[in-house]
N, C-alpha and C positions, 0 to 999 in steps of 0.2 A: 271473826275468823278463828280457826283452830290454832293451836300452838305449833302445828306442823309448818315446816318451811315452804314458802312458795318456790316451786321448782324453777321458776323463771328467773330467780335471783342467782342461780348457779351459772358459772361460766362452763364452757365445754370441758375445760381441764378439770374443774371440780366435779362435773358429772361423770367424767371418765374415772376419776378416783373413786366415786361412789360405787360404780359398777365393778371396779376391780376389787374393792373391799368386800363386795358381795360374792366374789368369786365368779363373776360373769365376764363376758368378753367386752373389750373396750368399744367395739363397733356398735354395740347396743346404745352406748351413750350418743354416738353420732345420729343413729336412727331417732332416738328420743329427742335430741336437740332439733333435728329437722322437723319433727312433728310439732314441737313447741313454736318454732319461729317461721319455718318455710310453709308448713302445711296448716298452721294455725289451729291445732287441736284445741278443743274446748274442754276435753276431759281425757283422762288416761284411757278410758274405753275406746276413744277414737283412734288410738294408736294400734291399728289393726295388724301390723306386721310384728308386733310384740306378743309373746304368749300371754294367756290369761293370768298365769301365775306371776309373770313379771309385771304386768299391769297392776295386779293386786299388791305386789311388793312396793311399787312406786306410790300407790295410794296410801300405804301404811306409813310412808316416810315423808310424803310431800303433799301439798295442795296445788291446784291449778285454777286459781280464781279468775276465770275469764269473764269479760264483759258479756252481757246478753242484750239483745235488741228488745226493748220494752214496747216501743210503738214506732210507726213510720208514717209519714205524711208525704204526699207528692203534690207539688205546686202545679198550677196551670202552665207555668213556664218550664216544667220538667225538673226543677230543683227538688231534691229529695232530702227531707229532714228526718233523722232518726234520734229517738230518745233511748239512751243506753242505761242499763242498770248495773251498778257495781256490786261486788260480792257482799258489801255491807248495806245494800239497799239504797244508796244514793242514786240520783238521776242526773245525767248530763246529756248534752245534745251535740250532735255532729251533723254536718251538712255536705251533701254531694251536689256540686254545681257543674252540670254538663254544658259545654258549648261545642261549636263545630270543631274547634281545634284542640280543645283540652277538656279533661274531666278533673275537677279540683275538689279535694277534700278539705273542708274547714273543720278543724278539730279543737277541742277544749283542753285546757291544762289544769283547771281547778274545778272543784265542786262549789259553784258560786264565785264570788269575787269580793275583794276587800277595798276596792278603789273608789267606789261610789261616784263614778262619772255620771253627770246629771242626765245625759241623753241615752243612757244604756240600760236596758232591762236587766241584764245580768248584774249590773252595778247596784241594783236595788235589792239583790239577794244577799243573804249572809254567806260568807265564805265558810264552808263546812270543813274542807280539808284539801290538800293538794292531791292531784291524781298521781298514782304510781306510774313509773315508766312503762310498765307492761300494759296498764290500762290505756295510756295514750297510744301505744302500739296497737292495741286491740281496736281502737276506733278506726285507725287507718286501715287495718286488715279487713274489718267489717265493711267499711265504706268501699274498699277496693272490690270486695265480693259483690256488693250491690252494683258497682259500676260495671263489672263483668256480666252480671246477670241481666241488668236492665239495658245497658248500652253496648254490650259485647266488646268492651275494651277496658283496659286497666286504667287506674289513676295515672294522670300525667303530672299533677302538681299537688302540693300540700301547703296549706296556710294555717298557721297557729293564730286564728282570729276568732275562735269560739269563746266559750265561757272561761273567764279567769285571765290573770296576767302571767304570761309564760315566764317572765324573768323573775317572778317571785316564787317560781317552782323550778329554779334553775337546774338543779342536778337531775331531776326526773325528766325534764324536757330534753336536755342534752343526751341523756342515756337512751331515751326513746328514739331520738334522731339517729343515734349510733346504730341501733338495732334496725331501724327503718332503712338506713342506707347500707348496711352490711351485706356482703355477698351471701352470707348464710342467714339473712333476714329477708326483707322485701326488696333489697338491691335497688332502691331508688336513688337517683342522683341528688346530692345535697343542693345543687344549683336549681333544683325544682322545688325547693322547700323555702318558705318565707316565714320567719318568726316576727310577729307583730307585737309591739310594746307600747304601753301608754307613756313610757318614758322613765325608766329607772337608770339614771346616768351611771351609777356605780357598776351595775350589772352589764350595761352596754360596753363599758370598758373591759369588764371581765370576759365578755365574748371575744374582744380583740386579743386579750392575753391568751385565751384558749385557742386562738387561731381557728375558729369555727369556719366551716365551708359553706354554710347556708346564707341566705339573704336576710335582710332586716328591713322592717317597716316601722316607722314611727307614727303613731296616732297623734298628730299635732293639733288640728281642729281649731286653733286660734293662733294668731301671729304676734300677740304681745302677752306679757305675763299676767296682766290684770284680767284680760278676757279669758285667758286659758285657765287661770286659777279658779275663776268663777264657775266654769263648767267641768273642770278636771282638778279636783283638790290635790292630786299628786304633784301639780306644778308648784305648790307652796314649798316643797322640799327638792324639787327637780326643775329648776327654772329653764327657760328656753336657752339661755347662754350656756348653762351646764350641759344641756343636751347637745347643743352644737359642738361643744368641745369633745364630748364623749363620742359622738358620731364620727367626727374627724379622726379620733384615735382608732375607733373600730375600723375605719376604712384604711388607715395607714397600716394596720396590722394584718388585714385580711384581703383587701381589694375586692370585697364582695359588694353586690348591689345594695343600695339604700333607697327606699321609697318613702315619701311623705304622704300620709293619709290626711285628708282635710274634708270633713263633713260640713256642708253649707247649712247654716241656720238663718232663717229670715230675721233681718234687723239685729243680728248678733255678730256675725263674722263675714258678711257677704257684701260689704261696701268696697268701693275702689281703693279706699285707704287700707282696708284689710288686705286687698290683693297686693297693694304696693309693699306693705310690711311682709307679706309672704314671699314676694320676690327677693327682698333683702335677705331673708333666712335661706332661701334656695341658693343664693350666691355664696353663702358661707359654708355650705355642706356639699360634699361630692355625691349628691343624690342624682339618680338618673331619671327620676319621674316624680311628679305630684299627681296622686289620684284625687280628683275632686269627686266626692261621694254625695249622692242625694240622701237626705235625711229620711229615716223610716220611723214613723210615729210609734210611741210606746205608751202604755197606761201610766198616768201620773206625771207625765212630763209635758211642758207647755211650749216646746219648740215647734216651729213650723217650717216646712220646706219652702225655700224661695220660689218665685215663679220662674219660668223658663227664660224670660228676658234678662232677669237679674243674674241667673246662672251663666247665661251666654256672655253678658258684659264682663262678669268676673273672669271667666276663662279666656275671653278675647284679650283682656288686659295681660294675663299671664303669657299668652302666646306672643303678643306684641313685644313683650320683654324677654323673649327667647327662652321661655320656660317650657320644658317638655311636660305637657299636661294631658291627662286623659280623664274624661268624665265617666265614672263608673256607675252604671245603672244597676239598681238593686235587683236581686233575684230572690224569689221565694217569699215575697211580702205577704201573700195571702195565707201562708201557713206560719207566719212569724219566724221565718228562717233567714231574714235579711240582716244586714249589718246592724248590730245593737239590739236585736230583738230576741235573742235566745234567753228563755226563762222557764223552760220546762212546761210550756203551756199546751204542748201537743196532746192529742187524744191518746 
């Protein structure tokens, strides 16, 4: 990237100051700001109500490094996966998941991931870098455009469940959500946004301190430390007890919804004893839901999805013990767009 400043790092106040210093009118700053955030301009040339001279002047002083769509695949179930290219040539993936009631964008927060969860394709990739806040914003804006074009309606929900660990890119994720929810941005309700974490206890507490307004999901996937550490190395430094404590603190500070995510693996975490341990955790956290997720196979992993009877017994036990549980069926498996499958394999 050039030494010029990314114009999207400027606040509206700073942009007004820039135009004033150039001897131009302050309302040009508002027009430019709207192009950047509301109208999602991908270049200065897109800003059609600015003069050519003014657009050239902006290009002399700033860059506008927007994401571009590199490839798109559509699943047989209607799920749409897009591979996006960053200004410096990295590739990331985002998914549009349409249902009858909602259109959800699943977005990435990092190029690759450093957590090496054994069941996740992204976890087998090297983490190249964090995504900048405007790159995260671009994903949402582009998926929203696809939603409007293909389904004739805007996004209703956003989940940070794509590539990377959102809480290890804390500042950019929160700044992106601020722009996504701002009235001069995409104006989405924070209650329609869920950030999913593999479990970084310190940063979960930080979310509470920052009084965030969005919801939180914990990828639990095992109900005791030994099993969880075997499939999620992050558990070695973020034990289940530390996560329970952090989640309670988060809820005390924000009163936001907490969901537990639990992928079932055959003969790993799908026994009735595992279900019993999961109930014990559920009762220690003010969580409103456990999502039981079917496993999606990936290259190089030896996990197997349990049969339907085992899944049914597991969930029946949870229901019998007054757990609010939902079995989440995977979408987009045929294009490697389902949970845990994102690895830039699209055409």
